[in-house]
C-alpha positions, 0 to 999 in steps of 0.5 A: 912216652905214652901209656895204655889204659883199660877201662871197665865198670869196675875200674881201670888200669893205666900202664906206665910208659910205652906198652905195645898191645898190637899182638895181645888178646886183651879180652883174654888177658885183662879181666875185671871183676867186682873189686878186683882186676886180674891180668894173666889169669893163667900163670902159664901164659904170663910173660916175665916181669916187664914184658907184655902187660906184666909191668908197672901200672896204676890200678883204680878199682871202684868200690861201692861203700855203704853210706854207713861207712861214712860215719865219723871215724869210718872213713879213716878206718876204710882208708887204713884197711885199703892201704893194708890190703894193697901192701899185703898184695905187694902194691903201693897204696895211692888213695881212696876217694869215698865220694866216688869209691875209687881206690888207687894203687900202684903195682910193679907187675901183675897177678890178682889184685883187689879185696879179699872177702874178709876185707869186703866184710870189714869195709862194708861193701854195698852189693846193690850198686854198680857205678855207671860211669866210674871213670871219665 
């Protein structure tokens, strides 16, 4: 089985299993924004679960966490907040790597996934830094 990946400076989406993208307008369907990914922004064009790109995938979002977020005890708090955010959105938390800011989670289908403004405030996100090569 093969998987399909989409990369952006803000993260990546790796579909599980085979995914036929031949007839899809990927630029219109997959949109990365700061701390979120949206697949099928227009609910009217979203296919049923399991069809097109509305299927299970591993999502990686690159977060820019301020250095003060690395104080003792803060890393565990950030991981807990990201876990709760993922679960609140119906996703399964996989990991958070503070060294590169990668937050990974598994989704069964797509909508809008990422951090809310409240989550960003709690986690102390750095607006000034954007990763140049977050995935490689």
